[in-house]
C-alpha positions as CSV (number, residue, x, y, z in Angstrom):
1,M,110.1,83.5,121.5
2,A,111.5,86.0,119.2
3,V,110.2,88.9,121.2
4,V,111.5,87.4,124.5
5,I,114.8,87.2,123.0
6,T,114.9,90.4,121.0
7,V,113.6,92.8,123.5
8,P,116.4,92.4,126.2
9,I,119.0,92.2,123.6
10,C,117.8,95.4,122.1
11,L,117.6,97.1,125.5
12,L,121.1,95.9,126.2
13,L,122.4,97.1,122.8
14,T,120.7,100.5,123.3
15,V,122.4,101.0,126.7
16,A,125.8,99.7,125.1
17,G,125.2,101.9,122.1
18,L,124.7,105.0,124.2
19,A,128.0,104.3,126.1
20,V,129.9,103.6,122.9
21,H,128.3,106.9,121.4
22,G,129.7,108.8,124.5
23,R,133.1,107.2,124.1
24,A,133.1,107.9,120.5
25,E,132.3,111.5,120.9
26,A,135.0,111.9,123.5
27,L,137.4,110.2,121.1
28,G,136.3,112.5,118.4
29,D,136.5,115.6,120.5
30,A,140.0,114.8,121.7
31,R,141.2,114.3,118.2
32,A,139.6,117.4,117.0
33,T,141.0,119.4,119.9
34,R,144.6,118.1,119.1
35,S,144.1,119.1,115.5
36,E,142.7,122.6,116.5
37,V,145.5,123.2,119.0
38,G,148.1,122.4,116.1
39,L,146.2,124.9,113.9
40,S,146.1,127.6,116.8
41,L,149.9,127.2,117.1
42,R,150.4,127.8,113.4
43,I,148.0,130.8,113.5
44,Q,149.8,132.3,116.4
45,A,153.1,131.8,114.6
46,L,151.7,133.9,111.8
47,V,150.4,136.4,114.4
48,H,153.7,136.7,116.1
49,Q,155.5,137.6,112.8
50,L,152.6,140.1,111.9
51,Q,153.0,141.6,115.3
52,R,156.7,142.0,114.8
53,E,156.2,143.5,111.2
54,R,153.6,145.8,112.7
55,G,156.0,147.2,115.3
56,L,159.0,147.5,113.0
57,T,156.8,149.3,110.5
58,N,155.4,151.7,112.9
59,G,159.0,152.5,114.2
60,L,160.1,153.2,110.5
61,L,157.2,155.5,110.0
62,G,158.2,157.2,113.2
63,G,161.6,158.0,111.9
64,E,163.8,155.1,112.9
65,G,165.5,154.1,109.7
66,E,167.7,151.4,111.4
67,F,164.5,149.2,111.5
68,R,164.6,148.7,107.8
69,P,166.9,145.6,107.7
70,A,165.0,143.8,110.5
71,L,161.7,144.8,108.8
72,A,162.8,143.1,105.5
73,A,163.8,139.9,107.3
74,T,160.5,139.9,109.2
75,R,158.5,140.4,106.0
76,K,160.1,137.3,104.5
77,R,159.0,135.3,107.6
78,V,155.5,136.7,107.3
79,D,155.3,135.6,103.7
80,T,156.5,132.1,104.6
81,A,153.8,131.8,107.3
82,L,151.0,133.1,104.9
83,R,152.0,130.4,102.4
84,G,151.7,127.6,105.0
85,M,148.1,128.9,105.7
86,R,146.8,128.4,102.0
87,S,145.5,124.9,102.8
88,E,143.4,126.1,105.8
89,G,140.0,127.3,104.6
90,A,138.8,129.8,107.3
91,V,142.3,131.3,107.8
92,E,142.7,131.5,104.0
93,A,139.5,133.5,103.9
94,V,140.7,135.8,106.7
95,V,144.0,136.3,104.8
96,Q,142.3,137.2,101.5
97,R,139.8,139.6,103.3
98,H,142.2,141.4,105.6
99,L,145.7,141.0,104.2
100,H,145.1,141.4,100.3
101,R,146.4,144.9,100.7
102,L,149.6,143.9,102.4
103,G,151.7,144.5,99.4
104,D,150.4,148.0,98.9
105,I,150.8,148.9,102.5
106,R,154.5,147.7,102.3
107,A,155.0,149.6,99.1
108,A,153.6,152.8,100.7
109,V,155.8,152.4,103.8
110,D,158.9,151.9,101.6
111,Q,158.2,154.9,99.4
112,G,157.1,157.2,102.1
113,S,159.5,159.6,103.8
114,A,160.7,159.4,107.3
115,G,159.0,161.6,109.8
116,T,156.1,161.8,112.3
117,D,153.3,161.5,110.1
118,T,150.6,160.4,112.7
119,A,147.8,159.8,110.3
120,R,150.1,157.3,108.3
121,R,151.3,155.5,111.4
122,T,147.7,155.2,112.7
123,A,146.4,153.8,109.4
124,T,149.1,151.3,109.0
125,L,148.9,150.3,112.7
126,T,145.1,149.9,112.2
127,F,145.6,147.7,109.2
128,F,147.9,145.2,110.9
129,T,146.0,145.2,114.3
130,T,142.6,144.6,112.3
131,A,144.3,141.5,110.5
132,V,145.6,140.2,113.8
133,D,142.3,140.5,115.6
134,A,140.7,138.6,112.6
135,L,143.2,135.8,112.8
136,N,142.7,135.6,116.7
137,A,138.9,135.4,116.0
138,V,139.3,132.5,113.8
139,D,141.6,130.7,116.3
140,P,139.9,127.3,117.0
141,V,140.8,127.6,120.7
142,A,138.7,130.8,120.8
143,E,135.6,128.7,121.2
144,T,134.5,127.5,124.5
145,R,134.2,123.7,124.8
146,T,131.7,122.9,127.5
147,G,131.8,119.1,126.9
148,A,135.6,118.7,126.8
149,D,137.7,117.6,130.0
150,R,138.0,120.2,132.6
151,R,141.7,120.4,132.7
152,L,141.8,120.6,128.8
153,R,139.1,123.2,128.8
154,D,140.9,125.5,131.3
155,T,144.2,125.0,129.4
156,L,142.5,126.1,126.2
157,A,141.0,129.1,128.0
158,A,144.4,130.0,129.4
159,L,145.8,129.8,125.8
160,R,143.0,131.9,124.5
161,E,143.6,134.7,127.3
162,L,147.5,134.5,126.8
163,A,147.0,135.1,123.0
164,A,144.9,138.2,123.8
165,A,147.5,139.5,126.4
166,K,150.4,138.8,124.0
167,E,148.5,140.9,121.3
168,S,148.2,143.8,123.6
169,V,151.9,143.6,124.6
170,A,152.8,143.4,120.9
171,L,150.5,146.2,120.0
172,E,152.0,148.4,122.8
173,R,155.4,147.6,121.5
174,G,154.7,148.7,117.9
175,F,152.5,151.7,119.1
176,L,155.2,153.1,121.5
177,N,157.8,152.3,118.9
178,G,156.4,155.0,116.7
179,V,155.8,157.3,119.5
180,F,159.3,157.1,120.7
181,A,160.7,157.5,117.3
182,A,158.3,160.6,116.9
183,G,159.4,162.1,120.2
184,G,156.2,162.1,121.9
185,F,152.4,161.5,121.9
186,H,150.2,163.4,119.2
187,G,146.4,163.6,119.3
188,R,144.7,160.7,120.8
189,E,147.7,158.5,120.9
190,Y,148.0,158.6,124.8
191,L,144.4,157.5,125.1
192,T,145.1,154.6,122.8
193,F,148.1,153.8,124.9
194,T,146.2,153.6,128.1
195,E,143.5,151.4,126.5
196,I,146.1,148.8,125.3
197,R,147.7,148.7,128.7
198,A,144.1,148.2,130.2
199,T,143.3,145.4,127.8
200,R,146.7,143.7,128.7
201,V,146.0,143.8,132.4
202,A,142.5,142.3,132.0
203,A,143.6,139.5,129.7
204,L,146.5,138.5,132.2
205,D,144.0,138.5,135.0
206,R,141.7,136.1,133.1
207,Y,144.7,134.0,132.3
208,R,145.7,133.6,136.1
209,Q,142.1,132.3,136.6
210,Y,142.5,129.4,134.2
211,A,146.2,128.8,134.3
212,T,147.7,126.0,136.4
213,A,150.5,126.9,138.9
214,P,153.3,125.9,136.5
215,Q,151.7,128.0,133.8
216,R,151.4,131.1,136.0
217,A,155.1,130.6,137.1
218,A,156.1,130.6,133.4
219,L,154.2,133.9,132.9
220,N,155.8,135.4,136.0
221,K,159.3,134.4,134.9
222,A,158.5,136.1,131.5
223,F,157.7,139.3,133.1
224,G,160.5,139.0,135.6
225,T,163.5,139.3,133.2
226,A,165.7,142.3,132.9
227,Q,164.5,143.2,129.5
228,A,160.9,143.0,130.8
229,Q,162.0,145.3,133.6
230,R,163.6,147.7,131.3
231,A,160.4,147.7,129.2
232,T,158.4,148.5,132.3
233,A,160.8,151.5,132.8
234,Y,160.0,152.7,129.3
235,E,156.3,152.4,129.9
236,N,156.4,154.4,133.1
237,R,158.4,157.0,131.2
238,A,155.6,157.0,128.7
239,E,153.0,157.4,131.2
240,G,154.8,160.6,132.5
241,A,154.3,162.2,129.0
242,A,150.6,162.3,129.2
243,D,150.5,166.1,128.7
244,G,152.2,165.8,125.4
245,S,155.7,166.7,126.5
246,A,158.7,165.6,124.5
247,L,159.8,162.0,125.1
248,H,163.5,161.4,124.8
249,A,163.8,157.6,124.6
250,D,165.8,155.2,122.6
251,A,163.3,153.6,120.2
252,G,165.7,150.8,119.4
253,A,166.4,149.9,123.1
254,W,162.5,149.9,123.7
255,W,162.1,147.7,120.7
256,D,164.8,145.1,121.8
257,A,163.4,145.0,125.4
258,M,159.8,144.5,124.2
259,T,160.8,142.0,121.6
260,V,162.4,139.8,124.3
261,L,159.2,140.1,126.3
262,V,157.0,139.2,123.3
263,D,159.2,136.3,122.4
264,D,159.1,135.0,126.0
265,L,155.4,135.3,126.0
266,Y,155.2,133.4,122.7
267,A,157.5,130.7,124.3
268,V,154.9,130.4,127.2
269,Q,152.1,130.3,124.6
270,R,153.7,127.3,122.6
271,S,154.4,125.6,126.0
272,I,150.7,125.8,127.0
273,G,149.8,124.7,123.4
274,D,152.0,121.7,123.9
275,D,150.3,120.9,127.3
276,A,146.9,121.2,125.6
277,R,148.1,118.9,122.7
278,D,149.5,116.3,125.2
279,R,146.3,116.5,127.2
280,A,144.2,115.9,124.1
281,D,146.6,112.9,123.2
282,R,146.0,111.3,126.6
283,L,142.3,111.8,126.2
284,S,142.2,110.4,122.8
285,H,144.1,107.3,124.1
286,D,142.0,106.8,126.9
287,A,138.8,107.2,124.9
288,G,140.1,104.8,122.3
289,I,140.7,102.1,125.0
290,G,137.3,102.9,126.5
291,L,135.6,102.5,123.2
292,A,137.3,99.3,122.4
293,A,136.4,98.0,125.9
294,Y,132.8,98.9,125.5
295,L,132.5,97.4,122.0
296,V,134.1,94.1,123.2
297,A,132.1,94.0,126.4
298,G,128.7,94.8,124.6
299,T,129.5,92.1,122.0
300,L,130.3,89.6,124.6
301,I,127.2,90.2,126.7
302,A,124.9,90.4,123.7
303,A,126.3,87.0,122.5
304,L,126.0,85.5,126.0
305,V,122.4,86.8,126.4
306,A,121.3,85.5,122.9
307,G,123.1,82.1,123.6
308,L,121.2,81.6,127.0
309,A,117.9,82.7,125.5
310,A,118.3,80.5,122.5
311,F,119.3,77.5,124.8
312,A,116.3,78.2,127.1
313,S,113.9,78.5,124.3
314,R,114.8,75.2,122.5
315,S,112.9,73.3,125.1
316,L,109.7,75.2,123.7
317,T,110.7,75.8,120.1
318,R,111.6,72.2,119.3
319,P,108.3,70.6,120.3
320,L,106.4,73.6,119.0
321,G,108.1,73.1,115.6
322,A,107.2,69.5,115.6
323,L,103.6,70.4,116.7
324,A,103.4,72.9,113.7
325,K,104.7,70.4,111.4
326,A,102.2,67.8,112.4
327,A,99.4,70.4,112.2
328,H,100.5,71.4,108.8
329,D,100.6,67.8,107.7
330,V,97.2,67.2,109.0
331,A,95.6,70.4,107.5
332,R,97.5,70.2,104.1
333,H,97.8,66.4,103.4
334,R,96.2,63.9,105.7
335,L,92.9,65.4,106.4
336,P,92.0,66.6,102.9
337,A,93.3,63.3,101.4
338,T,91.2,61.2,103.9
339,V,88.1,63.3,103.3
340,A,88.4,63.0,99.6
341,R,88.7,59.2,100.0
342,I,85.6,59.2,102.3
343,Q,83.6,61.2,99.9
344,R,84.7,58.7,96.9
345,S,84.0,55.6,99.1
346,P,81.1,53.5,98.2
347,Q,80.6,52.3,101.8
348,E,77.2,52.6,103.4
349,H,76.5,54.6,106.6
350,G,79.6,56.7,106.2
351,E,82.1,54.3,107.9
352,L,85.6,55.6,108.2
353,P,88.1,54.0,105.8
354,P,91.4,52.8,107.0
355,T,94.1,55.6,107.0
356,T,97.5,54.1,106.4
357,D,99.3,57.4,106.5
358,A,98.4,58.4,110.1
359,P,101.3,58.0,112.7
360,E,100.7,55.2,115.2
361,N,101.7,57.6,118.1
362,P,101.1,61.2,117.2
363,D,103.0,62.4,120.3
364,A,106.2,60.4,119.5
365,R,107.7,63.3,117.7
366,L,107.1,65.7,120.6
367,L,108.8,63.6,123.3
368,G,110.9,66.1,125.5
369,G,108.4,68.9,125.2
370,A,106.2,70.4,128.0
371,A,103.1,68.4,129.0
372,E,100.9,71.3,127.7
373,I,102.3,70.8,124.2
374,A,101.7,67.0,124.4
375,E,98.0,67.9,125.4
376,V,97.8,70.2,122.5
377,A,99.2,67.4,120.1
378,A,96.5,65.1,121.5
379,S,93.7,67.5,121.1
380,L,94.9,68.1,117.5
381,H,94.8,64.2,116.9
382,Q,91.2,64.4,118.4
383,V,90.2,67.3,116.1
384,E,91.4,65.3,113.2
385,D,89.4,62.2,114.2
386,T,86.3,64.4,114.8
387,A,86.8,66.1,111.4
388,L,87.0,62.7,109.7
389,Q,83.9,61.4,111.6
390,L,82.0,64.5,110.5
391,A,83.1,64.1,106.8
392,A,82.1,60.6,106.8
393,Q,78.7,61.5,108.2
394,Q,78.4,64.2,105.8
395,A,79.5,61.9,102.9
396,G,77.0,59.3,103.8
397,L,74.3,61.9,104.2
398,R,75.0,63.4,100.7
399,R,75.0,59.9,99.3
400,N,71.6,59.0,100.9
401,T,70.2,62.6,99.8
402,T,71.4,62.0,96.3
403,E,70.2,58.5,95.9
404,S,66.7,59.5,97.5
405,L,66.5,62.5,94.9
406,A,67.5,60.2,92.1
407,N,65.0,57.4,93.2
408,L,62.4,60.3,93.5
409,G,63.4,61.6,89.9
410,R,63.0,58.2,88.3
411,R,59.5,57.7,89.9
412,N,58.4,61.1,88.8
413,Q,59.9,60.3,85.3
414,N,58.1,57.0,85.0
415,L,54.8,58.5,86.2
416,L,55.2,61.6,83.8
417,R,55.8,59.1,80.9
418,R,52.6,57.1,81.7
419,Q,50.8,60.5,82.0
420,L,52.1,61.7,78.8
421,G,51.0,58.4,77.1
422,L,47.6,58.8,78.5
423,I,47.4,62.6,77.4
424,T,48.5,61.6,73.9
425,R,45.8,59.0,73.6
426,L,43.2,61.5,74.9
427,E,44.3,64.0,72.4
428,R,43.8,61.4,69.7
429,Q,40.3,60.6,70.7
430,E,39.1,64.3,71.6
431,L,37.2,66.1,68.9
432,D,36.2,69.2,70.8
433,P,38.7,72.0,70.0
434,D,38.3,73.6,73.4
435,A,39.0,70.3,75.3
436,L,41.7,69.5,72.8
437,A,43.4,72.9,73.6
438,E,43.2,72.2,77.3
439,L,44.8,68.8,76.6
440,F,47.5,70.5,74.8
441,E,48.1,72.7,77.8
442,L,48.2,69.7,80.1
443,D,50.7,68.0,77.7
444,H,52.9,71.1,77.8
445,L,52.8,71.2,81.6
446,A,53.6,67.5,81.9
447,T,56.6,68.0,79.4
448,R,58.0,70.8,81.6
449,M,57.6,68.6,84.7
450,R,59.3,65.8,82.8
451,R,62.3,68.2,82.0
452,N,62.5,69.0,85.9
453,A,62.6,65.4,86.8
454,E,65.3,64.7,84.2
455,S,67.2,67.8,85.5
456,L,67.0,66.3,89.1
457,L,68.5,63.1,87.7
458,V,71.2,64.9,86.0
459,L,72.2,66.9,89.4
460,A,72.1,63.5,91.1
461,G,74.6,62.1,88.7
462,Q,72.2,59.6,87.2
463,N,72.0,59.1,83.4
464,P,68.2,59.0,82.6
465,P,67.3,56.1,80.2
466,R,67.2,57.5,76.6
467,P,65.6,55.4,73.8
468,S,67.8,55.2,70.7
469,A,66.7,57.8,68.0
470,A,67.7,58.8,64.7
471,P,69.6,62.0,63.9
472,A,67.4,65.1,64.2
473,D,67.4,68.4,62.3
474,G,68.8,71.4,64.2
475,L,65.5,73.3,63.9
476,E,63.7,70.2,65.5
477,V,66.1,70.2,68.4
478,V,65.2,74.0,69.1
479,Q,61.6,73.3,68.7
480,S,61.8,70.4,71.2
481,A,63.6,72.7,73.6
482,V,61.1,75.6,73.2
483,A,58.2,73.0,73.9
484,E,59.7,72.3,77.4
485,V,59.6,76.0,78.7
486,E,56.7,77.8,80.1
487,H,56.5,81.0,78.1
488,Y,57.3,79.4,74.8
489,R,55.2,82.0,73.0
490,R,58.0,84.7,73.7
491,V,60.6,82.6,72.1
492,L,61.6,83.9,68.6
493,I,63.3,81.2,66.5
494,A,65.5,83.2,64.1
495,T,67.4,81.6,61.3
496,V,68.6,78.3,62.1
497,E,71.0,77.0,59.4
498,P,70.6,73.4,58.3
499,V,72.3,70.8,60.6
500,R,71.6,67.3,61.8
501,V,72.5,66.3,65.4
502,R,73.4,62.6,66.1
503,G,70.6,60.7,67.8
504,H,72.5,60.0,71.1
505,A,72.9,63.7,71.7
506,V,69.5,65.1,70.5
507,A,67.8,64.8,74.0
508,D,70.7,66.3,75.9
509,V,71.2,69.2,73.5
510,A,67.4,69.9,73.6
511,H,67.5,69.7,77.4
512,L,70.6,72.1,77.6
513,L,68.9,74.6,75.2
514,A,65.7,74.5,77.1
515,E,67.6,75.4,80.5
516,L,69.2,78.4,78.6
517,I,66.0,79.6,77.1
518,E,64.1,79.2,80.4
519,N,67.0,81.4,82.0
520,G,66.6,84.0,79.4
521,L,62.8,84.1,79.7
522,T,63.0,84.4,83.6
523,F,65.4,87.2,83.5
524,S,64.0,89.5,80.8
525,P,60.9,91.7,80.6
526,P,57.6,90.0,79.9
527,N,57.2,91.9,76.6
528,E,60.7,91.2,75.3
529,P,61.3,88.2,73.1
530,V,64.2,85.7,73.5
531,E,65.9,84.9,70.3
532,V,67.5,81.6,69.2
533,H,70.0,81.5,66.4
534,G,71.7,78.6,64.8
535,W,74.7,78.6,62.3
536,Y,77.6,76.7,61.2
537,D,81.1,78.1,62.0
538,T,83.4,76.8,59.3
539,E,86.4,78.4,60.9
540,D,86.2,76.3,64.0
541,D,84.2,73.3,62.4
542,T,81.6,73.7,65.0
543,Y,77.8,74.4,65.0
544,C,76.7,77.1,67.3
545,F,73.2,77.7,69.1
546,A,72.8,81.2,70.6
547,V,70.1,82.1,73.1
548,V,69.9,86.0,73.3
549,D,67.8,88.0,75.8
550,H,67.5,91.7,76.4
551,G,67.0,91.6,80.3
552,I,68.8,92.7,83.2
553,G,72.2,91.0,82.4
554,M,74.7,90.0,85.0
555,S,77.7,91.6,86.7
556,E,81.2,90.8,85.6
557,A,81.8,88.8,88.8
558,D,78.5,86.9,88.6
559,K,79.2,86.2,85.0
560,E,82.6,84.8,85.7
561,R,81.2,82.6,88.4
562,A,78.4,81.4,86.1
563,N,80.9,80.7,83.3
564,A,83.0,78.6,85.8
565,R,80.0,76.5,86.7
566,L,79.1,75.9,83.1
567,C,82.5,74.9,82.3
568,D,83.6,72.8,85.4
569,G,81.7,69.6,84.2
570,G,79.6,69.5,87.4
571,E,82.5,69.3,89.9
572,E,80.5,71.5,92.3
573,A,78.1,69.5,94.4
574,F,74.6,70.6,93.9
575,L,73.6,70.0,97.6
576,T,76.2,72.8,98.5
577,A,75.5,75.1,95.6
578,P,73.1,78.1,95.9
579,T,69.6,77.0,94.6
580,R,69.3,79.9,92.1
581,F,72.3,78.5,90.3
582,L,71.1,75.1,90.0
583,G,70.3,75.6,86.3
584,H,73.9,76.5,85.7
585,L,75.0,73.1,87.2
586,V,72.5,71.2,85.1
587,V,73.8,72.8,81.9
588,G,77.5,72.3,82.9
589,R,76.8,68.5,83.5
590,L,74.9,68.2,80.3
591,A,77.7,69.7,78.4
592,H,80.3,67.5,80.2
593,R,78.1,64.5,79.5
594,L,78.1,65.4,75.7
595,G,81.7,65.1,75.6
596,E,85.1,66.9,74.8
597,G,84.6,70.0,72.6
598,V,81.3,71.0,73.8
599,Q,81.3,74.6,75.2
600,V,78.9,76.8,76.8
601,H,79.6,80.6,77.5
602,L,77.8,83.5,78.6
603,F,78.6,87.1,77.4
604,D,76.9,90.6,77.4
605,T,74.4,91.2,74.6
606,T,75.0,94.3,72.6
607,G,72.3,96.9,73.9
608,G,71.9,95.1,77.1
609,G,71.0,91.7,78.3
610,L,72.7,88.3,78.4
611,S,73.5,85.8,75.5
612,A,74.4,82.4,76.0
613,L,76.2,80.3,73.1
614,L,76.4,76.6,72.8
615,A,79.0,75.1,70.5
616,L,78.7,71.7,69.3
617,P,82.0,69.9,67.9
618,G,81.8,68.1,64.4
619,R,81.8,64.7,66.1
620,L,78.2,65.4,67.4
621,L,76.8,66.4,63.9
622,A,75.6,64.0,61.2
623,P,75.7,64.7,57.5
624,V,72.7,66.8,56.1
625,E,70.5,64.7,53.9
626,G,70.1,65.9,50.3
627,P,71.9,68.7,48.6
628,S,73.7,70.8,51.1
629,P,72.9,74.5,50.4
630,T,75.6,77.1,50.6
631,P,75.3,78.7,53.9
632,P,74.4,82.3,53.7
633,P,76.8,84.9,54.9
634,A,76.5,85.5,58.6
635,R,74.2,88.5,59.6
636,P,75.9,91.3,61.6
637,A,74.0,90.1,64.8
638,V,75.4,86.5,64.5
639,S,78.9,87.9,63.7
640,S,78.8,89.9,67.0
641,L,77.5,86.9,68.9
642,L,80.4,84.7,67.5
643,N,83.1,87.4,68.2
644,G,81.6,87.9,71.7
645,F,81.8,84.0,72.2
646,R,85.5,83.8,70.9
647,A,86.6,86.7,73.1
648,G,85.0,85.3,76.2
649,V,86.5,81.8,75.6
650,A,89.9,83.4,75.0
651,R,89.6,85.1,78.4
652,A,88.5,82.0,80.1
653,E,91.5,80.1,78.6
654,A,93.8,82.9,79.8
655,R,92.6,82.8,83.3
656,S,92.7,78.9,83.3
657,T,96.4,79.3,82.1
658,Q,97.2,81.8,84.8
659,G,95.6,79.6,87.5
660,A,97.6,76.6,86.4
661,S,100.9,78.6,86.2
662,S,100.3,80.0,89.7
């Protein structure tokens, strides 16, 4: 249902996001264009003043000293415009690169003598023209905006071309100002004059392609004034002096006429800039309204779709949630609790005990759901009933199997006890050494069979009857355990410090040691002995038996599982455990039956193999008769066994603590 709801909403949001992105880009472009047009107008104001200073400077260098007062006023306006450009990064860089010598140029002009120094006029004209061209190059409207509004794009293109035409007119004004002051063309000046005229004509033609009718009318008006006509007459006179003949023209009148034309073109330029800015404001306003409309519409549609989808899905999610809750309750609580109660029940034939926690109507909580969900709920209830039936059958089968094995073990135990009694009488009556040896072997075989029968009773949860016995010495307990294993000749009984085990625990301790010794003999080479140690640990007030072999050992994972079986007190059912681990279960149940404080742990033997250590608490020990000798200091081998046992027990307790905390 999350996918069904999410996918259409995501698609809708994607489409709305694209539309919003387009509106946002349009809004950003409009605002950027408005800012760029404002910057362009400030740049053109600076360019306008530089063009004026260029013309006046060129006329002054041509010999017209009357331009000096106007030049001083123009220089102040240029300096004011330059200070206004210090906050514009790109323009400031151009100013630093191309106008850093402006003070030197002005000083050279002021200190120079009047005359017709063509080289000086050309260098000064080139300096100002290069700076003006660089400023026009960084003008933001010089870049073509293919994604902008068509009308705005044409207006910006017209503004760009008009700036180029105005620069040509201003350059012509300054250039001819020097020529008229000098009295004629010198060198390549006439060729430069024709290039300037051609550039102006081309720029005006491009302007007329982009300009609107009012913008073209404004340009025609600027070129149709009397001053513009007078300037045209001066241009025609200059064209007639192509052969280098003397030009008799009033430089001041030429300057005044062209200045009026340049100022009129600058006014048209500002008017077009205002048109571009107004158009950008309109586009920004429209884009803002469109963006807000898209956002509101997208939000409302997404909310509507989500609401409808949620409303439509409740007819499914509500019963599905109830079904999931019922399944969770069955899997986590009702079914495990009922199965555990069945397994603990003493009933015969595995009848189902009454379940008081099951709902009377399992489908009552799913009313209002679809018919299919009700069918699933009914099937879930049927699965629960089937699982309980199977658990009851399995519990009955396990009880019957356990009781059968226990009955068989008791029968074998009784028969073996009678057999051992008969063998004992025969041993007492036999005098032939060879026959007596065979009787001893038969006695040993029967003893092993009796241990197996007792192990079967231990696994079946039965306590084999034990006659009351007096406390036994620790060495006697070890010898009794060795007598119950097959390859007893390979067992090496090392130093066993004196200890007495209480009578009720003697048989279980001997049985437990026999299982550990049998395990060591089975998994060690035939030529390697299995050692048995016994010592009193004064630090923990326990007596320890260690069974050490030098066999194949166990992996860490197997060793952890084996230690778990030895410590769980026989919680794992022997009918479900792997048969090769039944000995571990016997040891674990015997240790559990001996009571609290009895510990059995497996750890690696130094040099290879496996060691098993049995720790008996003080409550299972009886006082040693006679003077108790001072126990000798522990040998290095015993110390390593004890240290390994303590480390293993610490690790097991740490794992148990972590499991409880988790």
